[in-house]
N, C-alpha and C positions, 0 to 999 in steps of 0.2 A: 516523479514525486519521490522524495526521500522518506523512508520509513523512520519512525521514531527510533532514536538511538543509533542511527546509521553510522557506519564507520567508513573512512576513506580507504579505497583500495590502494595497494602497492602494485605498480606496473613495471613490467620488464622494460618497456621503452624508456622508463625514467632512470634506468641504471646509470650510475656514474662511479668512477673509481674512488676509493677512499681518499680523503684529504690527508690523512696521516697513516703511516704504517708503524707497527709495533716491532721495535728492534729486540726487545726482551721483556719478559714479565716474570718477576720473582715474587712468589706468594708465600705468606706465612699464615697458617690457620691455627687459631687457638680454639680447639673444638670442644663443644658441649651441646647437647640437644636443645636446651632452652635458649642458649645464647652463644653464638660463635663470632669471634672477631676475625676479620680478614684484613691482613696488611699486604698491600700491593705496591711494589716498586715497578713502575712502568716507564720504559724508555721509548719515546715516540719520535719519529722523524717525518717531516713533510714528504708526501708522495709526489715525485716529479711528474707523475702522470695524472695527478688529481687537480682539483680546482685550487689554484694558487691563492685565492682570496678566501677560501672556506675556513671557518673557525675550527678549532679542535673540539670535537664533540664526542663524548663517550656514552654508550648505552647503559642504562640502569633501570631496574624494575623492582620496586618495593624495598629499596635499600635505605638503611639509616646511615647517613654520612657522619662519621665521628670526627675525622680530621682530614685535611688535604694540604700537601706541600708541593710547591713547584720549585725545582732546582734547589731544594734545601730550605726554602723559606715558606712559612705558613701563609696560606691564602685566606684573606678575609672575605666577607660577603661580597665585596665589590670585585673580587678576582675571579669569581665563577658564578654560574647560575644553573638552577635545576628547573627544567620545564615541566609542564603538566604531564608530558609523556615519560617523565623519569630521566630524561637525558641530561647529562652534565656537560656544560659548555665552559671551557677555560678561556677567559678573556686574555687577549694580547699574548697568545702563546708564540714562542719562537719556533723556528724551523726544526730545532731539535730540543726536546724538553724531557726532563725526568719528573715524574709525578709519584709522590708517596701518598697513597690513599688508604684510609682505614674505614671499613664499613662494619656494621653490626647486623647480623641476620639471625633468624630464629627457625632452625630446621624443624623443630617439633611441631610448628604451626603450618608447615608447608605441605598442605594436603594436595596441592596441584602436582607434586612430585616432579617439579622442574627446578633446576638449580641444585642446592644442597638440601637434603631432607633426611628425615629419620624414619627408617623402615625396620620395624620390630625393635631390635637393639643395635642396629647398624646405621651409621651415618654414611650416606652415599650421594652421588651426584647423577644428574641427567641433564646434559647441556645442549643436546640437539633438540630442536633447532636454535632456540633462543633462551636457553637456561643460564648461560654463563653470566648474563647481565643481572641475574638474581643473586649472584655471589659477590661481584665487585663491578666497578665501573670499567668499561673496556669497549673498544670498537668491535662489538660482537657481531661480526659478519664473516662468512667463510673465506672471503678474499683477503683477509688480514691474517697472515701466518706469522707465528713467532715461536721462539724457543722459551719454554716454560721451565721454571723450577718451582717446587712446592715443598715447603716445610710444614709438617703436621705435628701439632702438639696436643696431647690429650691425656686424660686420666688413664693410667696403665691398667688398672683393674677393670674398668668398663670397656676400654678400647685397646686391648693388647696388640691388635694387628693394625698397622697403618700402611696404606698402599696409595700409590699415585702412578702416573704415567712414567715410563722409562726405567731408569736404574736408580736403586737406592745408593746414594754416595756418602751418606753420613747418618749418624743417629746417636742417641744417648738418653740419659735420664736427668730429670730436674730435681731440685731439692724438695719440692712440694708434692712428690709422689706421681708426678706426670712423666711421660717420656716423649721423645720426638724422633722423627726420621725426615731426612731430606732426600728428595727425588729430583732427578734431572732427566729430561727427555732430550736427547741430542738432535732430534729431527724437528724442524719447524712444523707447526700445525695450526689450524684455526681453533678458536676457542671452543667450538662445539665438540671437539674431540678431547677436551680436558676432562680428567676424572680424578677423584680421590675416594677412598673408602676407609672407614675406621670402624672396627667392631671386634667382637669376641668370636673369632672364626678359626676353624681348623683347615688344613690344606691336604688335598690329595696331590701328591707330587709325582712327576715323571720327567723324562728328558726326550729330546728329539735331536737327532744329528742331521744337519742340512747336507745338501749335495756337495757343498764346498768343505765339509768337515767340521763346521762350527757346532758346538753343543748349545742347545737352547733349553733352559730350565723352565718347565711347565708346572703350573699350580692351579688347581680349582679350589677356591675358598668358599666354605659353606659352614653352617652350624654343624657341630659335632654329630648331632643325631641324623643329619642328612648326608654325611660323607660317604656312606655305603651306596648312595644313589648317584654318585658322580663318575663312576668308572666308565660307563658307556660313553659319556660326553668326552672323557679324556681320550678314549680310543678314536672317537670321531674327529677330534682335533688333530691327532697325529696323522690320521688318514688324509685329512684336508691339507695339511702341510706338505705331505708327500705328493699328493695329487697336483697341487698348484705348481710345484717344481717340475713334475713330469709333463704336464699338459701345457703350461704357460711359461715355464722357465722362471717362475717368480719365487725367490727364496726369502725367508723371513729375515728381517734386518736388525734385530736386537738379540740380546742373549737371555732375555727373560720374557715370558708370556703368561700373564695372570688372567684368570676368569673369576669373578665374584658372583655369587648367587644371592638374590634378594627377593623377598616375597611381594613387595609393593613396587610395581613397575608399570608404566603406561604402555610400553612397547613389549616386544618379545625379547629383545636384547639390544645392546649398543656396542658399537665397534671401537670405543675409545682406544687410542693408540696404546697397545701393549697391556691394557687393563680393561678387558671386556666386562660389562655388567649384564647379567642375565636374569630374566624373570625365572623364578623357580619352576614354572610350568614348562619352560623350554629348555630345561637342563636336567632336572632330577628324574631318575628312572630306575625302577627295579620291577621285575615281572609282576609281582602281586599288587603294585600300585599304578603302573603305567601300561597303557595299551600299545599295541603295535603301531597305531597311528601316532601316539606320543613319541615312540622311539624314532619313527620316520621324521617327525618334525624336529626332534632334537638333533638328529644327525645333520639335517639340512640347515638348520639355523646356526649350529656351531660352525659348519663350513662357511655359511654366508658371512658371519661376522669376521671369521678369520680372513676370508678372501678380500674383505674391505681393506685389509692392510695395504694393498696396492690399489685396488679400484675403489677409492673413497678417502683413504688416509694419505698415502704418498702422493696421489693425484686426487685433488678434491674439487669441489664445485666453486665456481666464481661467485655465484649467488644462488638463492634457493629456487629460482626458476629452473636451474639446471639439475634439480634433484635426481631425475631419472638417469643422469650421467653416471652416478654411482650406484643407484638402486636397481635400475633396469639391467645394467651390465652385470651386477653382482648376483641378482636373482638368476639370470641366465647361467652364470658360472655355477651357482649352487645346484641348479637343476641338472646340469651336465654331470656334476660330481655325483649326485644321487643316482642318475641313470647309469653311470659307470660302476656303481657299487651295488646295483640291484638289477631289476628287470627294466631295460630301457623302454619297451612298449608300455608297461604298467606305469612307470614314472611319467611318461608323456600323457597317458590317459588321466592320471591324477592332476597333473598340471593344467590340462585343458578343462577338466571338471571344475577346478577352482576358478579359472579364468571365466568360464561361462556362468558360474554361480555368482561371482562377485563383481567382475569387471563389466561383463556385457550389460547387466542391468544399470550399472553406473553410466555406461556409454549411451543408454537410451533414456536417461532420466534428466531431471533438472540440474543435477550436479555434474553433468558431462563436461569433461575438459580434456585438452590434449595431454600427451605425456609430458610436454613442456608447456605448462600453463602460461598465459600472458599477464595474469593479474591474480592477486589474492588479497584477502583481508587478514586472515590468520594462516600462516604457513603450516601450523599444526594440522589444518584440515586437508592438506595436500599429500599426506602420507597415505596414499590411496591405492587400490588395486590397479588403477590406470597407470600411475607412475611406476609402480613395481611390476605387476604381472604383464600388463600390456607393454610396458617398457622393455621387459625381457623378450617378449615376442618380436619386437622391432629389432632387437639385437640378433635374435635367432634368424630373422629374415636376412640380415646382413651376412650372417654365417652361411646361409643357404646360397646367397648370390656369389660369395667369394670362395666358398669351399673351405675345408679345414685348414689347408696350408695358407690360403690367402688371408683367412681370418687371423691366423697366428702371426703372419707377417704384419698385419695391421696392428695387432696388439703389441708386438715388439717395437714398432715405430712409435706407437702411442706412449708407451712407457719411456722410451729413450728421449722422446721429444718433450714430454710434459712432466717428468718426475719432479716432485716437490713444487708443483704449481697448482693454482686455482684456476680452472679453465671452464669452457663451455661445451655444450653438446656438439656444436659445430666443429670445435677443435677435434673431438673424437671422430666425427664423420670424415673430416679432412685427412686425418692420419690413416684411416681405413682406405680412403680413395688413393692417397699418395703412395701407400705401400703396395698397391696393386695396379697402378697405372704404368704402362710402358715396360712391364716385366713379363717374361715368359710365364705363361700360366696364370697371369694376373688379369683381372677385369674390373678395375676401379670404376669404369663407366657404368657397370651394372648398378651402382648405387645412385645414379642420377635420379633426382627427385625424392630420395628417401627422407629428406627433411620435411616433406609434407606429413609424414606420420607423426612428426614431433609437433606440428602446428595445427593439425585438424583433430577434432574430437569425433566420436561416433564409430560404429562398427560397419564396415562396408558390406553391402549385400551383393552377392555374385550369382548370376544365372548363366546357364549353359545351353547352347543350341548346337545340333550336330547335323551333318549330312554324310551320306555314304554312297560311294560309286563302286558297286560290286565288280564291274567289268575291269576297272583299273586298280582295284584294291586300294582306293584312296578314301581316307576318312578326314573330314574337316570338322574342327572344333572351334566354336565361337564363344568367347566369354564376354560378358558385360558386367560392369561394376557401377554401383551407385551407393553413395553414403548418405543416409538420411540427415536432414537438418538437425542441428543441436543448438542449444541456447547461445545466441551471439554469432552463430555460423550457419547461415542459411544455404549459401552456395558452396559446394565442395568440388575440389579438383580430383581427377583420377589419381590413384595411389599406386606406386610400383610395388608389386608383390611377387614372390616366387610361387609358382604353381608346381608342386611336386606331382607329377603325372605318371600313372601307369595305364597301359592299354591291355585289357583282359579279354581273352578270346572266349568263345562259347564253352570251351572245355574247362574254364577257370584258370588257365595258365596265362602268365604275362607274355605279351608280345613285344618285340623291339619297338621302341618309340623313335621312328625314323622320319625326320622332317623332309618334306619334298625337296629334292635336289641334293640330298646328302648321300654319301657313300654308305650303302646299306651294310657292308661288311664291317664297318667301323662301329656299329651300334649293336649292343647286346640287350637282351630282354631285361626289363626291370623298371626302375623309377628314373624319370628324367625331370629336371627342373627347368621350367619355362619362365621367362620374364614377362609379366602381364602388367602393363603400365598405362594403358589407354582406357578410355571409357568403354570401348569395344575393340576386340582384337581377335584375329583368327589364325589358326595354324592348320596346315594340311600334312597328313602323315601317309606314307606309302609303304608298299611291300607287305600288305596285310592279306591274310588268306580268308578272313571272315570279318564281318562287322564287329568291332570291339566295343566293349563298354569302358568308358573312361573312369578311372579311379582318381578323383581330383583332390588336391590338397592333402596328399599323403603325409602322415606325421603332423598334420595341422600346420602346413608350411606357411600359412598366413592367418592372422586373426580375423577371419571373415565369417559371415553366415552364407552358406551355400544353399540357395533357395530353389524350389521347384523340381527337386529330384523325384521322379515317379516311384511309387511303392514297389513295382516289380523290379526296378533297377536296384533300389536299396536292399530288397530281399536277396537279389543275386549277389550283391557285394557283401552282404552280411554272411552269406554262406560260402563265398569263394575268394574274396579279396586276399591276396598274398601279403599285403601290408597289415600288420596286426592292429595298428591304430585305425587305419581306414576301415577295417572290418568292424571293429568296435563302434566306430562313429556311424557307419551305415546302420548298424543295429539300433543305436541310440536315436538316429533320425527317423528310422522306420517306427520304432516304438513310440516316439513323440507324435508322429502323424496318426498312428492308431489310437493313442490316448486322446488326441484332440477329437477324433471321430467319436470316441466313447463319451467325451464331455458333452458333445452335441446330443447324443442319445439321452444322457441323464437330463439335460435341459428340456428335451422334448417329452420326457416321461417314459422313454423306452428303456428296455433292459440293455445295458452296455455290454457288448460282446467283443471279445478280443479275437482278432483274425486267427483262424485255425492254422493257417500256414505258419504264422509267426509262433504260435504255441508249439507246433511240431519242431520248427527250427530251434527254438529255445531249448527244447528237451534234448535235441541231438547235441547241442553244445554242452549241456549239463552232464551228459553221459560220456563226453569225449575225454578219455583217459590220457590222450596224448598231448593235451594242452596244459600250459602253466596254470596251476590252480588259482593264482592271483588274477590272471587274465580271464579265467572263466568267471570268477566272482565279479570282476568289473564288467564283463560283457553281459552278464545276466541281471545286473542291477538296473531296474527301470529308471528312466529319467526322473529327477525329483520334481515335486510339485511346483517349486519356484521356476524351474526351467520350462516346464510346460506352460506356466503362466506367461513367461516371456514371449511365447509365440502367439498370444491372444491380444486382440485390440482392446477388448474389455474383459478383464479377469473375472472368472467365476470360481472363487476358491472352494466353495462347497462341492461344485460339480467336478472340479479337478480332483479333489480328494476322493470323492465317490468313485470316479472313473479309475483312478490308480489303484484303489483298494480292490475294485472289481477285477482288474487285470491280475493283481497279485493272487487273488482268490482262484481265478480260473487257471493260472499257471500251477498253483499248488494242487488243485484238484486233478489236473491232467497228469501231473508227474509225482503224485503223492508217494508211490512206492520207491521211486528213484531217490527222491529227497530224503525219505526216512532211512533208506539203506546207506546213502552217501553220508548223511549226518553221523550215523553210528560208526561208519568206517573211518571217519576223520577224527574221531575222539583219540586223544593221546594222553597218557598219564606220565610221560617222561618229563625230564627237566626242560625248562624254557630255553629255547634257542631262537635268537633273532637272525634268521636266515631267510632269503627270498622264498625258499620252499616252505618253511614253517609258517611264515607270515601268510602265504597263499593258502595253506591248509586251514589256518584259523579263520581267514576271511571267508572261505567257501563254506566252512562249517557254520559260521554265524549266519550266512545268507540262507542256508538250508533250514536252520532252526527258525529264522524269521518267517520264511514262507510256509513252513509246516504249521505255524500258529495261525496262518491265514486260511488254511484248508481243512480237510476232513480229519487231520491228525492234530487238531488244536489241543485237545486234552493232553495228548502225549507230549506235545511241545511245551505246554505250560508246566507239566510235571518235570520235564527235563530242565527247563529254565529255572524253576524253583529250586531244584536240587543243586544246580551249578552256582547259584548265587551264594550258597553256603559252602560248597565243596570245591569249586574250581580253583586252581592254583595260579591262574593268570588273570590279570585285570581285563585283558582282551575278551576272555570267555565270560567273565562275570558281567561285563558291560553288554555283551551280546545278549546274555540271558535277561538282564534288567530291561533292555530295550524291548524285548518281546513282551515282558510283563507290564511295561509302562503304559500301554494303551488298553489294558484290560481293566474293566470296572468290576473289581472283585477283591476279596480279601487277600488273594495271592500277591497282588501288586503292593498293597500297603505293608503287608508282612515282610516282603522282600526289601522294600525301601527302608523299613525300620531296622531290619537285620543288618543291612549294609551300613546305615548310618551309625548304629551302635558299635559296629566293628571299627569304623574308620573316623569317628568323630574328632580324633586328635590329629588327623592328617589333612591339612588344608587343601591340598591338591585333589585328594579323593573326595572330600566334601564338596568341592567345586563340581565334580562330576555328578554328585547327588543332586545338587541344585539344578544343574543343566538338564538332567534327565526329566525332571518334573516340569520344567519350563517348556519342554518340547512335546509334552504329552498331548495326544489328540482328544483326550476326554473333554466333555463339554464344560466342566467347571474349572478348566485350567487357569483362566483369568483370576478367578477368586483364589485358587490355590497359590498362584504366584504372589498375589497381594498378601496372603497369609504368610508365605515364606519370606517376604520382605520384612516381616516383623519377627522372624526367627532369631533366637539369640546368636546363631552363627553367621547371620548376614550382616555385612558391614559395607556400606556404600563407599567408604574411604579406601577400600581395597579394590583396585581395578579388576583383578581376577575374579573376585566374588561378584562384583556388579555385572561383569560380562557373562559370568556363568548363569546368572538368573535373568537379569533384564535383557541382556544381549541375546541370549539363547531364545528367549521368548519372542522378542521383536524381530529377530533376524532368522530364526530357525523353526518357527511355528506359524506359517502363514494362515493355516486354518483357524487358529484361535486368536492370533493377533488381529486378524481381519474380521473379527466377530461383528456381525452387522449392526449391533447396538452401539458400537464404538467404545466398548469398555476396555478393549485392548489398547486403543490409542490413548485413552485417558490415563490408563495405568502407566504407559511409557512416559508421557509428558510429566505426570506427577513425579516420577523417579528422576527424569532428566533435570527438572527444575531444582530438585534437592541436590543432585550431584553437581550441577553447574556451580553452586556456591562453594563446592569443595575442589572440584577437578574439572575445569572447563573443557580440556581436551577430551576426556572420557565422555562427558555429557554430549558434546557435539557429535561424537562418533555414534553414540547410542541413538541419537535422534534421526539418523539418515533414513531408516525405513519409512518414515512418514512422507518423505519426498516422492514416493511412488504413487501418489494419489491420482494422477491423471488417467491411469488406465483402470481405475476401479469404477464401479457403478456410481450413479449420481448420489445415492444416499451415503455411501462410504466416502466419496469425494468431499461432500459437505462436512462430514464429521472430521476427516483428516485435516482439512484446511482450517477448520475452527480450532483444532488443537495447535496447529502451527501458529495461528494468530494469538492464541493464549500464550505461547512461548514468547512471541515478540512483544507482547504487552507487559511482560514481567520487568519490573524495575531492577536495575543492577545486573542485567543479563550480560554474560561475557561476550566478547567479540567472536570467540570460536563458535558458540552456539547461535549467536545472532546471525552469523554468516550462513550457517547451514539452514536455519529456519527461513531467512529472507530469500535465499536462492531457491529453496524448495517451493516458494510461492510465486516466483517470477514467471 
């Protein structure tokens, strides 16, 4: 049965090559916010690989056609047609044709922020995935690559800076007070990488010299008031450029690289060729306005967008089903960059935390899809944690199978074979296999079956069974894997995965991992990677002096859920594992298991008690002065409420919250003196430094203060937090203090929030933090407070950052209050989504996703959540983006 307003899906199996290719595209923009004229001269030739009988059709969306000429002659109404879908069809087109098309667009009305739009006082573009068709008629698909030129004409007073892709080859002024510049990009690219910017901007400038000796001029363009917050991003860019040359041999290919900062942006940033556009939240930073987490994200995102120059721009996707080809690979690359420039174990922990918090729930819900989906209604909805983060994990598994040298060989062949092409995920896998098959040290066969990770949704569950022969010193490990059914995929095939394995002796030391029949002298103690590709598989290890404990999936070598590990094993690994990630993970799994037990106690009306052994081990880690402080902070942070909920068949949000708070309280009481002493010792009045050591210090200090507020030193913690809101010199410390006060029902909280707002009311990014804090509060009236804040003069639904800060933080970051049993949280979300959908469908659809998790709630909440989703679907004029999320959530 088709739902009202149903939209037809686009399917991978229906892909066909374009009927026409674009030889060149010359554009002239007469820019003004209220009305922009776009003049396009498009030279098209019939594609020999396309359908010889297919008409010439160009994509368009919301365009006003002013005029059209074919080969110099004006076309009348009988020469073309515009369909209900906005597509322009040219009748009787020759195999080679030149079209001159003039369209009129209105950037200041473009609240969807796709195509050309007005942000503050800046005109800018966002063309990925399908925004170029909102600018002019064009075959707007990633497998049509062409060379673009862009001439920008605008009022010089309002828009003194004019930028586009490539190199500025000409410019001047007009008699009517306007000026113009002409830009040429020498490299062919798809339309989604096209970009222009016009605004009153200043530039932070620098240079970079490539390995071959070429000078590249760098510039970050921002409002004059923000220029002092661009220096960190510039240094991150230069580090990324150097790293890509050193690690992958990839040198930048133009003489100019521009970044523009805009306040209104649907994404974090966009990799447009040589003209990256960034959300202010992902670029601007100075210590008093940005937290350490902001700095970390900025460094990673600047690197990510730069790395796209090769993995996304020079080599791009054939179609949008191949999105993970560029995104999964580039996320892996930016993760490796961040690991090389900080603490590798801490970076891996953060990456896995993000995967488990965002992607694992997606994999187990109604919106589950493979990293290469087979169909979609709106491609906007597939910029997901699965495509990005899980896609990166699949690339990481290839790296584990092939090794560093093998992966580099594969990348070298990939670039040499496919430069300036639009290709598929299979092309990438083939290059990796071919580069490593039949070569000394190569093992292309290790990738056999890896395509299943691209085709299957869901997170595999892995269980382990062991046997020990003490007389022979033989240890046998048997692993079994099973992937639960997901929508549209009931039966799953076994997946090949690397199992990074360590064998730990009773003394806590690693033993050599020697497979039966191997030369024992050739194996040293440490981690070994096994290939696990069957539903059930066994390995026997020899030469062992005592029964070992296996440390499985070290470094999170595969994105799986390891099930059934007993508590005593987890406790041992938590205390002794030599792999930092595995040690952290054992602690997280142990804490999760203990919290689930405490949840049951809360449900039964018993006092939830945290295991005494865990409390003692936790304290030893807290006092361990030999460990990296950032690693201590990560290790001692209890699993979040959402993660605990993921382990339950039926979620009990109140019991989870009560159990976790009880655990925090017990840890704080048991180690009150140590926490207080450590928090005081970690205070520092020196200038801000963004170093791994200082980031770790601030993280551990914040953790101590948070726990002190949960224990007997609550009053002292509140006093310290109150003082730091007004006196701390870094936003990291201020936010840690505000987080402590945010859940306190007393005058200290409101006074601190008011003080914070009064100080930063003119800084949009800091005001976003103010909204987000309140949306995540555990206080009982948070739903009402969020409704009140949605009427605050500073709240604007048209600004994605502001909507995400309030509505997104509430629905996605506050399970206790969003899941309020009377359904008030669900109703609030839908009220906001329906208003935002009329302005920005992409943003509305993303905000709606938490309602899709209704199946694991109790019966009362299920009914309320489904009713709200039905309310969405019953809305007239609903966008296809939001319709797709709502309808799939109810399937």
